C-alpha positions in Angstrom: -3.3 11.6 -30.5 -5.0 14.8 -30.7 -2.4 16.5 -32.3 -2.9 14.0 -35.3 -5.6 16.6 -36.4 -8.2 14.0 -36.5 -11.9 14.7 -35.7 -13.6 12.4 -32.8 -14.1 9.1 -34.7 -17.0 8.5 -32.5 -17.0 6.9 -29.6 -17.7 3.1 -29.1 -18.7 3.4 -25.3 -18.7 1.0 -22.9 -15.6 -1.4 -23.3 -16.5 -5.4 -23.2 -13.8 -8.2 -23.4 -10.9 -7.6 -26.0 -10.1 -10.1 -28.5 -6.1 -9.2 -28.9 -3.7 -8.0 -26.4 -3.3 -5.4 -29.2 -6.7 -3.7 -28.2 -5.9 -3.1 -24.5 -4.5 -0.3 -23.0 -4.3 -0.5 -18.8 -3.6 2.9 -17.5 -3.2 3.8 -13.9 -4.0 7.3 -12.7 -1.5 8.8 -9.8 -1.8 11.9 -7.6 -2.1 13.7 -4.6 -5.8 13.6 -2.6 -8.0 16.6 -4.4 -5.6 16.7 -7.6 -8.9 15.4 -10.0 -8.2 12.0 -11.0 -11.6 10.7 -10.2 -13.5 13.5 -11.9 -11.0 12.9 -14.7 -11.9 9.1 -15.1 -15.5 10.3 -15.3 -14.8 13.0 -17.8 -12.9 10.4 -20.2 -16.1 8.1 -19.7 -18.0 10.8 -20.7 -16.5 11.7 -23.6 -15.9 8.2 -24.7 -19.6 8.0 -24.5 -19.9 5.4 -21.4 -21.6 7.6 -19.2 -24.5 10.5 -19.5 -23.9 13.8 -19.3 -24.7 13.9 -15.6 -21.6 11.1 -15.5 -23.5 8.5 -14.6 -24.3 5.1 -15.3 -28.0 3.6 -15.8 -28.5 2.7 -12.1 -27.4 6.4 -11.3 -24.2 5.5 -9.7 -20.9 7.2 -10.5 -18.3 5.1 -12.2 -15.7 5.8 -9.8 -16.3 6.4 -6.0 -19.5 4.0 -6.1 -18.7 3.0 -2.3 -21.1 3.9 0.6 -17.5 5.0 2.3 -16.1 6.7 -0.3 -19.5 9.2 -0.2 -19.3 9.4 3.3 -15.4 10.6 3.3 -15.6 12.0 0.1 -12.6 10.8 -0.9 -11.4 7.6 -3.0 -10.3 4.9 -0.5 -9.9 1.7 -2.9 -8.8 1.1 -6.5 -11.5 1.1 -8.8 -11.6 0.1 -12.5 -13.6 2.1 -15.0 -13.3 0.5 -18.7 -14.1 2.6 -21.9 -13.6 2.1 -25.5 -12.0 4.5 -27.7 -11.2 4.2 -31.9 -11.7 0.4 -31.2 -9.2 0.0 -28.3 -10.5 -0.9 -24.9 -9.2 1.3 -22.2 -8.9 0.2 -18.7 -8.6 3.2 -16.3 -7.3 2.3 -13.2 -8.4 5.0 -10.7 -6.6 5.3 -7.4 -6.5 6.7 -4.0 -4.3 10.2 -3.3 -4.1 9.7 0.1 -1.1 8.1 1.6 -2.7 5.6 4.1 -3.9 4.0 0.7 -0.8 3.0 -0.9 -1.5 -0.6 -1.1 -4.3 0.6 -3.6 -2.0 2.7 -5.2 0.7 -0.3 -5.7 -2.5 -2.6 -7.0 -2.9 -0.1 -9.6 0.6 -0.1 -10.4 1.0 -3.8 -11.0 -2.3 -4.0 -13.2 -1.3 -0.9 -15.5 1.1 -0.9 -18.4 1.3 3.1 -18.1 0.5 5.5 -15.6 -1.1 9.1 -15.9 0.1 11.4 -13.6 -2.5 14.0 -12.4 -1.6 17.4 -10.7 -3.5 20.3 -10.1 -2.7 23.7 -11.2 -3.7 25.3 -7.8 -1.6 22.6 -5.8 1.3 21.8 -7.6 3.1 18.3 -7.0 3.7 17.2 -3.8 6.4 14.5 -2.3 4.2 11.7 -2.3 3.6 11.8 -5.9 7.5 12.8 -6.7 8.4 9.3 -5.2 5.8 7.2 -6.9 7.1 9.2 -10.6 10.2 7.6 -9.0 8.8 4.2 -8.8 7.8 4.4 -12.3 11.0 5.4 -13.4 13.1 2.4 -11.8 10.9 -0.1 -13.8 10.7 2.2 -17.1 7.0 2.4 -16.9 5.8 4.9 -19.8 4.3 8.2 -17.8 2.3 11.4 -19.3 1.2 14.4 -16.9 -2.3 15.9 -16.7 -2.8 19.2 -15.6 -6.5 19.8 -13.7 -8.2 22.7 -12.3 -7.2 24.7 -14.7 -10.4 27.2 -14.0 -9.2 28.1 -10.6 -7.9 31.5 -9.9 -4.3 31.3 -9.4 -3.8 28.3 -12.5 -0.9 29.1 -14.7 -0.7 26.1 -17.3 2.8 27.4 -18.1 4.1 27.7 -14.4 2.6 24.2 -13.7 4.3 22.9 -16.9 7.8 24.1 -15.4 7.4 22.9 -12.1 6.5 19.3 -13.6 9.8 19.6 -15.4 11.9 20.5 -12.2 10.0 17.6 -10.5 9.8 15.0 -12.8 12.6 15.7 -15.6 16.0 15.6 -12.8 17.8 13.8 -15.8 16.3 15.5 -18.6 14.0 18.4 -18.6 13.5 18.6 -22.0 11.6 15.5 -21.5 8.7 16.6 -20.1 6.8 19.4 -22.4 3.6 20.1 -23.6 1.8 18.9 -26.5 -0.8 21.8 -26.4 -1.1 25.1 -24.9 -4.1 26.1 -23.4 -6.2 28.9 -25.6 -8.2 31.2 -22.9 -11.7 33.0 -23.4 -12.5 36.3 -22.4 -11.4 37.9 -19.2 -13.5 37.9 -16.3 -14.5 41.0 -13.7 -11.6 38.9 -11.5 -9.0 39.0 -13.9 -9.5 35.5 -14.8 -9.4 34.2 -18.3 -10.7 31.0 -18.6 -9.4 28.1 -20.7 -11.8 27.2 -23.6 -9.5 25.4 -25.7 -6.1 24.0 -26.9 -3.7 24.6 -29.7 -1.6 22.0 -31.1 2.1 22.6 -31.3 2.8 20.1 -33.7 -0.3 20.1 -36.1 -0.5 24.1 -35.1 -4.6 23.4 -35.0 -6.8 25.1 -32.5 -9.8 22.7 -30.5 -12.1 24.8 -29.2 -14.3 23.2 -26.3 -16.0 26.6 -25.4 -19.6 25.1 -27.4 -19.1 22.0 -25.1 -18.1 19.8 -27.8 -14.5 19.9 -29.5 -14.3 21.9 -32.8 -11.3 22.0 -35.0 -10.3 25.2 -36.6 -7.5 27.3 -38.2 -5.5 29.4 -35.5 -5.1 33.4 -35.9 -2.0 34.8 -37.5 -2.0 36.6 -34.5 -1.8 33.1 -32.2 1.2 31.1 -34.2 4.0 33.4 -32.9 2.7 32.7 -29.5 3.7 28.9 -30.2 6.7 29.3 -32.0 9.2 28.7 -29.2 6.8 25.7 -27.5 7.2 24.1 -30.7 10.5 24.5 -31.6 11.5 23.1 -28.0 9.0 20.2 -28.5 10.3 19.3 -31.9 13.6 19.3 -30.8 12.7 17.5 -27.7 11.2 14.8 -29.4 13.9 14.6 -32.2 16.6 13.9 -29.1 14.4 10.6 -28.5 14.3 9.7 -31.7 15.8 6.7 -33.3 16.6 8.1 -36.6 19.9 9.7 -35.5 20.1 11.6 -38.4 16.7 13.4 -37.9 18.4 15.9 -35.7 21.1 17.2 -37.9 18.5 17.3 -40.6 16.3 19.6 -38.7 19.2 21.8 -37.1 20.2 22.2 -40.8 16.9 23.5 -41.9 15.1 20.5 -43.4 11.5 20.7 -42.7 10.5 17.6 -40.6 7.3 16.0 -41.4 4.3 16.4 -38.7 3.6 12.8 -39.1 6.8 11.8 -38.3 7.1 13.7 -35.4 4.1 12.1 -34.0 5.6 8.2 -34.9 8.7 9.8 -32.8 6.7 10.8 -30.0 4.4 8.2 -30.0 7.0 5.2 -29.8 9.5 7.9 -27.1 6.2 7.9 -24.7 5.7 4.1 -24.9 9.2 3.6 -24.1 9.1 5.6 -21.1 11.7 8.4 -22.2 9.3 11.2 -22.8 6.6 12.7 -20.7 3.7 14.6 -22.7 2.3 17.0 -20.3 -1.6 17.8 -21.3 -4.2 19.9 -19.6 -7.8 18.5 -18.9 -10.8 19.8 -17.5 -14.4 18.0 -16.8 -17.3 19.0 -19.1 -19.6 21.8 -17.9 -23.0 21.7 -17.7 -24.8 20.1 -20.7 -21.6 19.8 -22.3 -20.5 16.3 -24.2 -16.9 16.4 -24.0 -14.6 18.1 -21.2 -11.5 20.1 -22.2 -8.2 18.1 -23.6 -10.7 14.6 -22.8 -10.1 14.0 -26.7 -6.7 14.7 -26.9 -5.9 12.5 -23.7 -7.5 9.5 -25.1 -5.9 9.4 -28.0 -2.6 9.8 -26.2 -3.5 6.9 -24.5 -4.8 4.6 -27.5 -1.8 5.7 -29.4 1.2 6.8 -27.5 1.2 4.3 -24.7 1.8 0.9 -24.8 0.4 -2.6 -25.2 0.4 -5.5 -22.9 2.5 -6.9 -25.5 5.1 -4.2 -24.2 4.8 -5.1 -20.7 7.9 -6.5 -18.9 7.4 -10.7 -19.0 6.7 -11.4 -15.1 8.8 -13.6 -13.2 6.8 -16.9 -12.6 7.8 -20.0 -10.6 6.3 -23.5 -10.7 4.9 -24.2 -6.7 8.1 -25.5 -5.8 10.1 -22.4 -6.7 11.5 -23.6 -10.3 12.0 -20.7 -12.6 9.3 -20.9 -15.9 9.7 -19.0 -19.0 6.3 -17.6 -20.4 6.0 -16.1 -23.7 4.9 -12.3 -23.4 1.3 -11.8 -23.0 0.2 -14.7 -25.3 -3.4 -15.6 -24.9 -2.6 -19.0 -26.0 0.3 -19.4 -23.4 -0.6 -21.4 -20.1 -2.8 -19.4 -17.7 -1.1 -17.1 -15.6 -3.2 -14.3 -13.8 -3.2 -12.9 -10.5 -6.0 -11.1 -7.9 -4.9 -7.8 -7.9 -7.7 -6.4 -5.3 -10.3 -8.4 -3.6 -13.6 -7.0 -2.4 -17.1 -7.7 -1.0 -20.3 -6.8 -2.4 -23.5 -7.4 -0.4 -25.2 -9.0 -3.3 -22.5 -11.1 -5.4 -20.4 -11.6 -2.2 -16.5 -11.6 -2.7 -15.3 -10.3 -5.7 -11.9 -10.5 -7.2 -10.2 -7.9 -10.1 -8.2 -10.0 -12.1 -5.1 -9.0 -14.3 -4.3 -11.5 -16.9 -0.8 -11.9 -17.9 -0.7 -14.9 -20.3 -3.3 -17.4 -21.6 -7.0 -17.0 -21.5 -9.2 -16.9 -18.3 -13.0 -18.8 -19.1 -16.1 -18.6 -16.7 -16.6 -22.2 -15.3 -12.8 -23.0 -15.6 -11.5 -24.7 -12.7 -8.0 -22.9 -11.6 -5.3 -23.6 -9.2 -5.3 -20.9 -7.0 -1.8 -19.8 -5.1 -0.8 -17.4 -2.4 2.4 -17.6 -0.8 4.9 -15.1 1.0 2.5 -12.8 3.1 2.7 -15.5 6.3 4.2 -12.5 8.2 0.7 -10.2 7.6 -1.5 -12.9 8.8 -1.9 -14.5 5.4 -1.2 -18.5 5.6 0.2 -20.2 2.5 -2.4 -22.0 0.4 -2.8 -23.9 -3.0 -6.0 -25.3 -3.6 -8.5 -25.5 -6.8 -11.8 -23.4 -7.5 -14.0 -23.2 -10.2 -14.7 -19.7 -11.8 -17.7 -18.7 -11.8 -19.0 -15.5 -13.6 -16.8 -13.4 -15.5 -17.8 -9.7 -15.6 -16.5 -5.9 -16.4 -17.2 -3.5 -14.0 -18.7 -0.2 -14.3 -19.9 1.1 -11.5 -21.7 -1.1 -9.1 -22.7 -2.7 -12.1 -21.2 -6.4 -13.5 -21.3 -6.8 -17.1 -21.0 -10.6 -17.8 -18.0 -11.6 -20.1 -17.2 -14.9 -21.2 -13.7 -14.9 -21.4 -10.7 -12.7 -20.3 -7.6 -12.6 -22.5 -3.7 -12.1 -21.5 -3.1 -8.3 -21.0 -7.0 -7.5 -20.1 -8.7 -7.3 -16.8 -12.0 -8.3 -15.7 -13.8 -9.3 -12.1 -14.5 -12.9 -10.4 -17.1 -13.8 -8.2 -16.9 -15.7 -5.5 -13.6 -17.3 -5.5 -13.6 -18.2 -1.2 -9.8 -18.9 -1.0 -8.3 -16.1 -3.4 -7.2 -13.0 -1.7 -5.0 -10.0 -2.8 -1.9 -11.2 -4.5 -2.9 -14.6 -5.3 -2.0 -16.3 -8.5 -4.5 -18.0 -10.9 -2.7 -20.9 -12.9 -3.9 -24.0 -14.6 -4.9 -27.1 -12.2 -2.4 -29.3 -14.0 0.3 -26.6 -14.3 0.4 -24.6 -11.0 2.6 -21.6 -11.2 3.5 -18.5 -8.7 3.7 -14.8 -9.5 6.5 -13.2 -7.6 4.2 -11.0 -5.2 4.5 -7.1 -5.7 5.9 -5.2 -2.9 3.9 -3.8 -0.4 4.6 -0.9 2.3 4.5 -2.1 6.2 1.8 -1.6 8.1 3.2 0.9 11.1 0.2 1.9 13.1 -1.0 -0.4 16.0 -4.9 -0.5 16.3 -6.1 -2.9 19.2 -9.6 -4.0 19.4 -11.9 -6.1 20.9 -15.6 -7.1 20.3 -18.4 -4.4 21.8 -20.3 -7.7 23.1 -20.7 -11.2 23.1 -22.2 -11.6 19.6 -19.5 -9.3 17.9 -16.7 -11.7 19.7 -18.3 -14.6 17.7 -18.1 -12.8 14.3 -15.0 -11.2 15.4 -12.8 -13.4 13.9 -14.3 -14.4 10.9 -14.2 -10.6 10.0 -10.9 -9.6 10.6 -9.8 -12.4 8.0 -11.7 -11.3 5.5 -10.2 -7.5 6.1 -6.7 -8.8 5.5 -8.0 -11.6 2.9 -8.9 -8.1 0.8 -5.6 -5.7 2.0 -2.4 -7.2 2.3 -1.2 -3.9 3.6 -3.1 -5.0 7.1 -1.5 -7.0 9.5 -3.3 -9.0 12.0 -1.3 -10.0 15.1 -2.9 -12.0 18.3 -0.5 -11.1 20.8 0.4 -13.3 23.1 2.1 -11.4 25.6 -0.4 -8.5 26.2 -3.1 -10.9 24.9 -4.5 -8.0 22.5 -6.0 -8.1 19.1 -4.0 -6.1 17.4 -4.8 -4.6 13.6 -1.6 -3.1 12.0 -2.6 -0.2 9.9 -0.9 2.4 7.2 -2.7 5.3 9.2 -5.4 7.0 10.8 -7.5 7.2 7.5 -6.7 3.3 6.8 -7.7 2.3 10.4 -10.9 4.2 10.3 -12.0 2.3 6.9 -11.0 -0.7 8.8 -13.6 -0.1 11.6 -16.1 1.0 9.5 -15.9 -2.3 6.9 -16.1 -4.4 10.2 -19.1 -2.6 11.0 -21.3 -1.8 7.7 -19.6 -5.4 5.8 -19.5 -8.0 8.3 -21.9 -6.4 10.8 -19.1 -6.6 13.8 -18.9 -3.5 16.4 -15.4 -3.3 18.1 -14.0 -0.7 20.7 -10.5 0.3 20.2 -8.3 0.1 23.3 -4.8 1.7 24.0 -2.0 -0.7 22.1 0.4 -2.0 24.9 3.6 -3.1 24.0 5.5 -6.7 25.2 7.4 -5.5 28.4 9.3 -7.9 30.2 10.9 -7.8 33.9 14.3 -8.8 35.2 16.6 -9.0 38.3 18.5 -6.0 38.8 20.5 -7.7 41.5 21.3 -10.6 42.9 18.4 -12.5 45.1 17.6 -15.4 47.2 14.2 -17.0 48.5 12.9 -19.8 50.0 9.6 -21.3 48.9 7.8 -23.3 52.0 4.7 -25.2 50.8 3.4 -27.5 53.7 0.2 -28.3 54.5 -1.0 -31.3 57.0 -4.1 -30.7 57.8 -6.5 -33.5 56.5 -6.3 -36.2 54.5 -2.6 -36.1 52.0 -0.5 -34.0 53.2 1.7 -31.3 50.5 5.3 -30.8 51.7 7.9 -29.0 49.4 10.8 -26.5 50.5 13.3 -25.3 48.4 16.0 -22.6 48.5 16.9 -20.9 45.5 19.3 -17.6 44.5 18.7 -15.3 41.4 21.2 -13.2 39.5 20.9 -11.2 36.5 22.3 -12.5 33.0 22.9 -10.5 30.1 20.0 -9.8 27.3 19.0 -12.3 25.2 20.0 -14.8 28.0 16.5 -16.3 28.7 16.2 -18.5 32.1 19.0 -20.4 32.9 18.2 -23.5 35.7 21.2 -24.9 37.6 21.1 -27.7 39.9 23.6 -27.2 42.4 21.4 -29.6 45.1 24.0 -32.0 47.2 23.2 -34.7 49.5 19.6 -35.7 48.2 18.0 -32.8 50.3 15.9 -32.3 47.2 15.3 -35.9 45.6 16.4 -35.8 42.0 13.0 -36.8 40.7 11.6 -33.3 42.0 14.1 -31.1 40.2 12.3 -31.1 37.5 9.2 -30.2 39.6 11.0 -27.1 40.8 12.4 -25.8 37.5 9.1 -26.2 36.1 7.4 -24.0 39.1 10.1 -21.5 38.5 9.4 -21.2 34.8 6.0 -21.2 34.8 6.1 -18.1 37.4 9.0 -16.4 35.5 6.0 -16.8 32.3 3.3 -14.9 34.9 5.7 -12.4 36.1 7.2 -11.3 39.4 6.3 -7.8 39.9 3.9 -6.1 37.2 2.8 -9.4 35.6 5.4 -9.5 32.7 7.6 -12.5 31.6 10.8 -12.9 33.5 13.9 -13.1 31.5 17.7 -13.2 31.6 18.0 -14.8 34.8 19.9 -17.8 36.4 18.1 -19.4 38.9 20.5 -21.7 41.1 18.4 -24.5 43.2 21.0 -24.8 46.0 18.9 -26.6 48.8 15.4 -28.0 49.9 13.9 -30.8 52.2 11.1 -33.6 50.9 8.8 -35.4 53.0 8.8 -39.1 51.9 4.8 -39.6 51.8 3.8 -35.8 51.4 6.2 -34.4 49.0 4.9 -34.6 45.0 5.5 -32.9 41.9 3.1 -30.5 42.3 4.0 -29.7 45.5 7.6 -28.6 44.4 6.3 -27.1 41.7 4.1 -24.5 44.0 7.4 -24.3 46.4 9.5 -23.3 42.9 7.1 -20.5 42.1 7.3 -19.6 45.8 10.7 -19.1 46.2 10.7 -17.1 43.0 8.4 -14.8 44.0 10.0 -14.3 47.5 13.5 -13.6 45.8 11.7 -11.1 44.0 9.8 -9.5 47.0 13.8 -8.7 48.3 15.5 -7.4 44.8 15.2 -4.4 42.6 12.9 -5.8 39.5 13.8 -3.7 36.1 10.8 -3.4 33.9 12.4 -3.8 30.6 11.0 -2.5 27.1 11.3 -2.9 23.6 13.6 -1.2 21.3 13.4 -0.9 17.5 16.1 -0.2 15.4 14.0 2.5 12.9 15.1 3.5 9.6 14.0 7.2 8.2 14.3 8.2 4.5 14.0 11.5 4.8 14.4 14.8 2.6 17.3 16.6 3.7 15.0 19.9 4.5 13.7 17.5 7.3 16.7 16.1 8.5 17.0 18.4 11.9 13.5 18.3 12.9 13.0 14.5 12.3 16.4 14.1 14.2 15.0 16.1 17.0 11.9 14.5 17.2 13.8 11.2 17.5 15.7 12.5 20.6 12.8 13.8 22.2 11.3 10.3 21.9 14.2 8.9 24.1 15.9 8.1 20.8 19.8 7.2 19.9 20.9 8.2 16.5 23.0 5.9 15.1 24.0 7.6 11.8 22.8 9.2 8.6 23.9 8.2 5.3 23.3 10.4 1.9 21.0 9.0 -0.5 20.2 9.9 -4.1 17.4 12.3 -4.5 18.6 14.9 -2.2 17.4 12.4 1.0 19.0 11.5 3.9 18.8 7.9 5.7 18.5 8.3 9.2 19.4 5.1 11.7 18.1 5.1 15.4 16.8 3.0 18.3 14.1 4.4 19.7 11.4 2.2 22.6 8.8 1.1 20.8 6.3 2.5 23.6 7.5 5.9 22.0 6.7 5.1 18.3 3.0 3.9 18.6 2.0 6.6 16.6 5.1 7.5 14.6 3.5 6.7 11.5 1.2 10.0 11.9 3.6 11.8 13.4 6.3 11.4 10.7 3.8 12.1 8.0 2.6 15.4 9.6 6.2 16.5 10.3 7.3 16.0 6.7 3.9 16.9 5.0 4.1 12.8 3.8 7.2 12.9 2.2 9.5 10.7 4.7 9.2 6.7 4.9 10.5 4.5 7.7 11.1 0.6 8.8 11.5 -0.4 12.0 12.3 -4.2 13.4 12.6 -5.7 17.0 16.1 -4.7 17.9 16.2 -5.7 21.9 14.6 -5.0 25.7 16.3 -3.2 27.7 15.7 -1.6 31.2 12.9 1.4 31.5 13.9 4.6 32.9 12.7 4.9 36.4 10.3 7.4 36.0 8.9 5.5 32.6 8.4 2.4 34.4 6.6 4.0 37.7 4.3 5.9 34.9 3.2 2.7 33.1 2.8 0.4 36.6 0.9 3.4 37.5 -1.4 2.9 34.6 -1.7 -0.7 34.6 -2.9 -0.7 38.0 -5.4 2.0 37.4 -6.6 0.0 33.8 -6.9 -3.1 36.2 
């Protein structure tokens, strides 16, 4: 680490394929939108010598946020991999979007990584969504460190930000969240702000000055040592409390000096075990500077304190039939198990699959088995197919640098895997295996679309299939009731990116139309109907008369048909014809064009002709009878009701419950959960929660989550039903 007081060892620059898992570090950068993750990645790449001083690669592009959509939206919308090399270690930096709509890309980054850097802005603090990701990492014991950015802001205060981080992330032990360095401030500007120009190592008591654009190490002045004494003592005690040497604390409290190397070794072990979370400061290089403030220290923490892939918990693997399979952790010589953590399309090379190899070695020109299971509810059919690996490459911005193989623990890209989708498993073709899929959030914002023109209609199906193959947080629905194509997304920004990708990547222009929920109809009262279908003019005649009675049934009963004809008024061979006509008409609806449900239709009487009666005639008569009964009855319009569960911070419980009531919701109960949150359960009409994903995020500043599932259909209030019927009439 930087606190080892070593000089910069000479950047190895751009990383190629690793030769052993011990020489790989996979690190995901996490933080809210605007916290500076992408800028930090580019600063680290500059310090490692992988890019030039302008933060660019040879083709002029940046190493992250190189997609055209990201340029237009001025924010990250996808996971990007930036591999660099430092001190002989390949560091795979996984830059994730900070905006909540792209949490699927964040989850993919967490899946591929062995440790996480939480990037927080000194001017913005820690938001609720970042706290929730921290809790997710804590649940699986992922090692973490915290990087404070935007120290150049007028109100930036590193010490205060460290305190906030300790409160937000150190609920169990605030002394586990402590700084390794204190900022060194330069001369005070006219506005009263003193810029941070260097760092003071708390363990080594060395000064690292970045004012010249390059890191220079020196001894601090006598007046500076008292300033760090309290913070240094607290850091030492925090490290010792996590030491595996139980006698170290007693010796330290007894006045025995502790060797700095011992402290650093204990610190590295505590960080790798996920029990100590150091706080560092970082800032990009300014002007022609070669190194950004804190970037050397951060790279040394990553390479020295973060775990290797060998320490990653063994993934759960089964055969295709579901039989468990034991694998050695991260063994390059073991059977191949790799996972597609991201799928994207490149206009020049086609489909690109970002792969994390968990076991074995993946080689170019190798034939592998591709397995995708468990995402049928997202529009992804289960599939098992053998495919040949083409070119393997290491991504760097828009460039792809060829490699011959990828060992266990490393990441790389595979081109032109035609069937592989995000979340799929790659394994040996003669020993197919399957990894347990990672948890993805449910897309809860419906986007109903239709092709803009006939040429677009021809390309729409293929474009949508490619879109959902790339992003498992999207769900494609072909609604048989409303006849709409619905793309379920995580939010408005997610939907905007999906539409833009359809247009720019796949050449499909679509129009967004109002989303319709699947309504139903039912009889509110008993009614009778007579269906008469008699035609005798010219040619073969048609004759069928039937009389029915319709009565409502409890919800969930469907359509029940009862035959009570006596005396052969309707011949036995035509009774199924009447039932078929009734059911066909029920599927079409009897009032507003929505399927009829939960009624009993009883055939009471009828008439037939020995020559002119037929199957078709009695089907028509059955349909006419049902329509006549509906004309004399009160028909209820039924709407789907969802059971909604909202997990929300206690501060927002009142606002959320009030909002649910305003949506005609019925709160069923609340339940306290750990972390100062409340789980609210309610039943809400689906027509009222079409945009709830957006509204809830706005109401709770992105800190709440919700899930929904269909409960039942129930009668819609008359005034709402009248409005829906009027909207349908105008639309038609």
